[in-house]
N, C-alpha and C positions, 0 to 999 in steps of 0.2 A: 384448731378450733374454730368454729365457723363463728361469724358475728353477722347477725341480722339485724340492721338497721333503718328503722323506719322512723318517719316524723313523728307519729304517736308513741315510740318507744323511746325517746329521747327525753331528757328529765329539764322541764324549764325551771330555774328557782325565781322563786318571787324576789323584786328591786325593790329594797328599802329606800330610808330617807327621802330623797330628790326623786326617786321615780324614775330616775331619767336612765339608768344602765339596764341590762338582761342578762342577765349570767345564765350561757347555754351550757348544758354539760355535753360532751362528744363522747365515744365509744373509749374504754380506759385504753390509754397507754402507760407504760413502766417510766421509770427514769428517764430513760433514757429515747423516748418519745416526744413525738416536735408535731405542733399547729401552726400553720399559717394562715395568714385572711388573703386571698386574693381578691378584695374590695370592687374592684374593677367587673374582674369577669361573674363575681357574687359566685366562687367556690371556695370550700375551706379544704384543704390539705392538711390531713393526718398522718406522720410517721410513726408506725408502731414499732416496740422495743422488742419484748421479749415473748412475742407471740409463741403461742407452744404448737409446734410441730411443723411450719411450715418458715424458715428462714428467707424467702424469696418473696414471699408476699410483704411488701413492707411501705406500700403507700397506696394512702385512700381517698376518695376525694367524694364529695358530697356537696348539693347543691344550699347555697344561704337563700331563702326566701326572703321576699318583700319585709317581712317580720323581724326577720333574724334568725327565726328558724334553720334548723338544718332535717334535707331529706337527704335520700340515699341509701344503696343496699351495699352488702360485701361483693358483689358484681363487679363494682367498679375499683379493685385491687389492683394495682399494679406492682411491677418487680421492683425491689429496691436496688435491684445490679442486674448489669446484662451476664455476667458471670453466674454458675451456677454454685449454690453453697455445697459445700466439703465437708459429710458427715466425720469422716475419720477424722479423729482426733491427732494432730501435731506438735501441740503444745499445753499448758494447761487449762482446766474447763472454764475458767474467766473468758477466755477465746474463743468459745464456743458457741457463738451466736452473731446475728448482723441486724444491726438496730439503726432505724433514721433517727439520726439524734436532732438536726438543725436541718431548715428548709429556706431557701431564698427563691426570689422572682428576677428576673431580669430584669432589667430598665426599660425594656419594649412589652414586656409580659407575653414574650412569645417561649421564653425558657424557665424551665423548676429545675434549680437544684438541690440538690439531695447531700448533705454529709451524713455518712456513713459511718458507725461507729460499733467498735468492738471485734471487729475483724482480725481474723490470725495472720500474722508475721506474711503468711502467704499469700495473703487478700490485698492488694495493694491499691486498687482503683477505688479510694475512697470518695470522691467525689464523683456522682451521678450527677447527668445532666437530660432531660428531659424536654422535647418540642412540644408546644401547647399547641391547639388550634384555637380561631379567635372566641371559642367561648371556654377557653381557659382549661380544658381538656388535655391529658397526657396523650400524644400520637407518636404511632413508630416504637421503635427500638432505644432503650435508652444505652446513651454512651458511658463508660466509666473510666475517670483519668486518676493518676496518680498523683498525690498530691506534695510528695516530699518527708510525708512523716508514716513510717512502716510500721509502726507498732499499733497505735489505740484507733485511729483514723480520726474524724473529724468532730468536733463538739461545738465549736460556733463559724459563722463564716457573716464576711461585711462584704458590700459591693459597693465598689469606690463610685459616688456620684459622678464624676466626671472622666474617670479612668476607667481604662478597659481593663479592669484588674480587681481580682477577686482575693481579700485578705481572711485566712482559715487558721484557726488554732486547734488543738485536739489534744488528746491525754495519750502518754506515753512520747510525747515529743515537745523538748524545751525552747518553746520560741516560735516564730511565726513563718506562717506558709504562705508565699501569695504563689499566683495562677494568672498569666496572663490570658487575655478572650481576645476573639478577632470581635469584630464591628456588629456583627450578628449576636456578641454574647456565648459564641463555643471557644473551650478551651485551647489554648493551641500554644505550641513550644514546651519548652521544660519548666516545671515549677522554680519558685527562689527560694531557697531556706536560711532565715535569719536564727542562730542558735544563740540562745542568751538565759542565763539564770541558772537555777539548777531543777526548777519543778514546772509540771506541765502547766499550760494555761488554760484557763476554763472559761473566761471572760475577757473582753475586748470592750473598751467603749472611745468612740474616735469624738477630736472635736468638730465642730460645724465645717472648718474648712477641710478637716481631713489630713493636716499637718502636725497634729499630736493624735498621739495609741494610747490609751491609759490599760495595761491587761492589769488580772486577778488571779488567782488559782489559789491551791494549796498551801501558801506559803505564808510568811510572817511580812511579806512587804508588796504593797503595788508597783508597777513597774510602768516607766514614763518613756515611751520613745517619739522620736522626734522621725516626720516624712517627710521625703525630698517630694517637691513638684511632680517627680516622676512616679512618684510611690515608692521609692526606695526607704528600707528603714534604717535610717543612721544607727551605726553601733559604735561606742557601746549604750546600752540601754540602763538609764538612769533606775535606781532602785530605792525606793523613798518606804524607809520603816516604819510601821505604827508599833507603837509603847502597847503590849499585851495581846498584837493580834495573832491568833491562829491562823486562818484564813480567809480569803475573800474572793469565793468562788459565784457570787451574787452581784453583778455592775448596773446601775440604771445613772441616767443622766436625765435631770431636769433643769434646763435653762446652763447656768453655769454654778451649778452644784451637784457633785457626786453622791449616790449613796449605795450603801454598800453592809451587810450583813457580817455579823462576827459571833459565834457564840452566843446564838439569841437577842443581841443587840442590833440595833439598825443607828448608824453613822451617817451622817451630813460632814462632805468635804467640799468647802468650797474651793475655786477652779479661778484662775485669774482667767484674762482676755485671750490667752491662747489655747486655755485648755489643760493648762498642767494644775496638778493642786497646788494650794497654797496655804497658808496656816497650818492647823492642826484642825483633824476632824473631832467632832463631837459625837458624844454619841446620844439618841433619843429616848430616854427611859422610859416614856410614856409605850411604847410601840413591841411586842413582844413578834417579833419577824420570825418566820420560817423561810421565806423566798422573797424576791420581786421580780416582776417582770422586766428583765433587762431589756437594756437596749435606751435607746434616746428617746424618750418622749415628752408629750405635753403634760402629764402627770404622772404622778407617782404609784403606781401599785402595789402594795403588800400585800403578800397572803401571812395574816397573823395567826398565830395560833394559844391554843387553852390548856392548860398545865396543869394537871394534877401531881401532889406530893408521891415519888413512889414509895413502893413498899416496902423496901429495905433502905437502911441507913447507908448513906457514901456513893447510891444510885442517882444519876440524875432525874428530873423531874420528867412524867411519862405525860405525851401530848394525846389529848383527848379529843381535841375538834379543832376546825380549821373555818377560816373567812377569809373574803377578800375586801381590803378598805384601798379606796382612791384618794389622794391626796393632793390638793392645790397650795405646794411649798411659796412663802411669800418672799420677799427681796433679801431675807437674810437665811431663804434656806428649811423655815422653819415650816415642817410640813403643817402645823394645828391642829385644827379637829378633821376627822373623815370628811368627807361631801358625799360619799355613799359607801353603805357597809353593806355587803351580803349576807345573805341568809346561814346561819351559824350550821358549817357540813360538821355533822356528828359522826364522829370515829372516822372520820374521812380525812385525808390529805390532798391538796392541789400538786398533781402531779407535772400537768402543762398547763401553760395559758397564754391566749394570744387575744390582743385587744383590737377595736377595731373603733377608732377613736371617733372617727365621724359619726357611725350611727350609735356609738355608746353599747357595744355588744362586745359582752366576754365569754370568752369560750374556753372552756375548762374540761380538763381532764381529771375525774377523782379515783383516788384509790384506799383502798382499806387501810387504816393506819396500823401499824403493826404489835 
């Protein structure tokens, strides 16, 4: 499928309430897609998921204009791996795709990291690295590296702010996988594998000084690990059970409060000064969350849903619309009233989201609600 993307073809959704935010819709990606803002170079990187027909073209680059709008075309489309995509099936059909699940920028802004997900067992180089020129455009050929998880790839990455170390987690592997980097940000040596728990991790939240890491996933606990000054994860990792928790696959932190979603409820959990959960999490009943903008941010961005009763008795309510709300939690972690609410997305779900907090621009990918 060809995607022709021009500035006039992008949808810009009106801002409400404070009028500060602007929501910009980018070309649709799937659940496995990713959006990343390079504010310094004024570039938007979009990692495509289940694009039809061509699994080797997975990175799209667009220009961010002075007003926050986006321009570009599908000609600036880069491979998501240095290796060809093999079409002959080896395993179950769920492995027959290659998607960019997360994107990260090196500290000096000269390298772009792609976390590839969904590759077959035979495709182990799921960390893909591009060099960037001074304008933030990929240059040269990408390099691929194994990160120790040979099943489902990478779903989330973090770059240590002081150490030359990349932290990764992903479906198919129960634990943390770290990759040492050289002084230019290029992977070197062998990845370190820290196996713990029984389920794959889908989210991780660091403390401010990166001495504590919190992991979430499809499990009834949050896992809390200590990191040594050299980035080594100390085993065993503590499991913190939460009553009635089904899973916590979306995690966000604002200040000393952790927010997560489970069964259409948003929870707030206070953290101590070291970044570890303390007391008990409390549900915030006024909000009907679908997802949150994951990571550590100055505001809490929640994708909220509008639901209707199911047609058949016993079935869950049906999602019919979504919107994005920004909250500024108080000193007790209570989000209070939203300081911004986007336009209602009728019959649309927010599949991926990235925020440039400095310019208050929210970049989203929307898809049809099934």
